[in-house]
C-alpha positions in Angstrom: 117.8 87.3 91.9 116.7 85.4 94.8 118.7 85.3 97.9 118.2 82.7 100.7 119.5 82.9 104.2 119.3 79.4 105.9 120.3 79.8 109.7 121.8 76.6 111.0 122.6 75.9 114.8 125.0 73.0 114.8 125.6 70.6 117.7 129.0 71.1 118.5 129.8 67.3 118.9 128.6 67.0 115.2 130.6 70.0 113.9 133.3 68.2 111.8 130.6 65.8 110.4 128.4 68.8 109.3 131.3 70.8 107.8 132.4 67.6 105.7 128.9 67.2 104.4 128.2 70.8 103.8 131.3 71.3 101.9 130.1 68.6 99.5 126.7 70.6 99.1 128.6 73.7 98.5 130.7 72.4 95.7 127.8 70.8 94.0 125.7 73.6 94.3 128.2 76.2 93.0 128.2 74.1 89.8 124.5 74.4 89.1 122.9 76.5 86.4 121.4 79.6 87.8 123.8 79.8 90.7 125.3 83.3 91.4 126.8 82.4 95.0 126.6 79.7 97.7 128.6 80.1 100.8 128.6 79.5 104.6 129.3 82.0 107.2 130.1 81.3 110.9 128.9 83.7 113.6 131.8 85.2 115.5 129.9 85.6 118.5 128.3 82.2 118.5 130.6 79.8 116.8 127.9 77.0 116.5 125.7 79.3 114.4 126.0 79.3 110.9 124.3 81.0 107.8 124.2 79.7 104.5 123.9 82.4 102.0 122.5 81.5 98.6 122.1 83.7 95.6 120.3 82.3 92.6 119.3 83.9 89.1 115.5 83.1 89.5 113.0 80.9 91.1 113.5 78.3 88.4 117.0 77.8 89.5 116.1 77.7 93.2 113.4 75.0 92.3 116.1 73.0 90.4 118.4 73.2 93.3 115.7 72.0 95.8 115.3 69.0 93.7 118.9 68.2 93.1 120.3 65.1 94.6 123.1 66.6 96.4 120.7 68.9 98.2 118.2 66.2 99.0 121.2 63.9 100.4 122.2 66.8 102.6 118.6 67.5 103.7 118.2 63.9 104.7 121.3 64.2 107.0 120.7 67.5 108.5 118.7 67.0 111.5 121.3 64.8 113.0 123.8 67.9 113.1 121.4 70.6 114.2 121.0 71.6 117.7 117.9 73.6 117.0 115.3 74.3 114.2 116.4 75.4 110.7 115.3 78.9 109.9 115.0 80.0 106.3 114.4 83.4 104.8 114.1 84.2 101.2 114.6 87.6 99.4 114.2 89.1 96.0 116.8 91.5 95.2 119.2 93.2 92.7 122.8 94.2 93.2 123.3 97.8 93.4 126.0 99.4 91.4 127.8 102.0 93.3 129.7 104.6 91.7 
């Protein structure tokens, strides 16, 4: 499984616009083949800081997502919402089954 954390520092003046656009991205991404989870989290200590947490079956699914029209459309608009650079980290992992 591939896990991506995308850290976004959103301009407070653009928050409503950002949330509207990201909701569209989330809904479309969740429908993609190979998507395990796609969710946005807000930092409770810094309300302008968001983390997109993506979970994909494999790198092929990630590549397909990165080439999707909805991802490209959001990417083209993202700089207008951000107050700082986008930071992306990717991990490879498997869910641990706890007894």
